[in-house]
C-alpha positions, 0 to 999 in steps of 0.5 A, spaced: 499 499 499 505 504 501 508 503 494 501 505 491 501 513 488 496 517 491 496 525 493 501 525 498 506 521 493 505 526 487 506 532 492 512 529 495 515 527 488 513 533 485 516 537 490 522 533 490 523 534 483 522 541 483 525 544 489 530 539 491 531 533 496 531 537 502 524 540 500 521 534 499 524 531 506 521 537 509 514 536 506 514 529 508 515 531 516 508 534 514 505 528 511 508 524 517 504 529 522 498 528 518 498 520 518 499 520 526 493 525 526 489 520 522 491 514 526 490 517 533 483 519 531 481 513 527 484 508 533 479 512 538 473 511 533 475 504 532 474 502 539 467 505 539 466 501 532 468 494 535 464 496 541 457 499 538 457 498 531 460 492 528 456 492 522 459 498 519 465 494 518 463 491 512 460 498 510 467 501 511 471 495 507 466 496 501 467 503 501 475 502 502 475 497 496 471 502 491 476 508 493 482 503 491 478 501 484 477 509 483 484 510 484 486 503 480 482 506 474 485 513 474 492 510 474 490 506 467 485 510 464 487 513 457 491 520 458 492 518 465 499 521 467 504 518 472 507 520 478 514 521 476 512 526 470 515 533 473 510 538 474 511 545 475 511 548 482 514 554 485 519 554 490 516 555 498 519 556 505 520 551 509 514 552 513 510 552 508 512 546 505 511 543 512 504 546 512 503 543 505 505 536 506 500 536 512 494 539 509 495 534 502 495 528 507 489 531 511 485 532 505 487 525 503 481 520 504 484 514 502 488 515 509 482 515 513 479 509 509 485 505 509 486 505 517 478 504 518 477 499 513 484 495 514 486 495 522 480 492 524 482 485 520 488 485 524 486 487 531 484 481 536 479 484 541 480 478 545 487 480 547 484 486 550 487 493 549 484 495 542 486 502 542 493 500 543 493 494 538 490 499 533 495 504 535 501 499 534 499 496 527 498 503 525 504 506 527 508 500 523 504 502 517 506 510 518 514 508 520 514 503 513 511 509 509 515 514 512 522 511 510 519 508 503 517 515 502 523 518 504 527 513 499 522 516 494 524 523 496 531 522 495 531 518 489 525 522 485 529 526 481 534 521 478 528 516 477 524 521 473 529 522 469 530 515 468 523 514 466 522 520 462 527 518 457 523 511 457 516 512 455 515 505 455 517 504 462 512 510 464 506 506 461 508 500 465 509 503 472 502 506 471 499 499 469 502 495 474 500 500 480 493 500 477 493 492 477 495 492 484 490 497 486 485 493 483 487 487 485 487 489 493 480 492 492 477 486 489 480 482 495 477 487 500 470 486 497 470 479 496 473 478 504 467 475 508 470 476 514 466 479 520 468 484 525 468 482 532 465 485 537 469 487 543 468 484 550 
């Protein structure tokens, strides 16, 4: 999931290509804070979902699958672009870079859907501390996501130059991404597991 392009990755890559690695890393710090805010809010809500509204699990899972299918279509549709195609961006100060990274993350509904639809599948209420389990699982995702996006920021300019010299690779990248998103969406939609109500 970390490798699937979304608004955060598009912004980080574009910022890194347009203004350099340092700007990309400052923007990534804002994205990290946004992920942390979403995780905290989601985990606090998950304890209530497990205890009071287990039927909401299925609705959230299907909403997540639908959103992933939409992302898959955008990746492979005719005229769709690649996240590694350079975009013109004005140079910004560090504070603005951080806040733009944060805002890009907070305005990305995929994050809320991701946490709400995926975390419940890995939390076992019988082990107690649903909130702590959710925070631990989400924190692993945030750490992995930050490390991967950090590597992407560091290598964005070189990778963009490589791909732009090879248009066929850009198309392959789009179709691989779209296929992965579509496959994951279908797997989520076909899953018949049910949420477990907390003690």
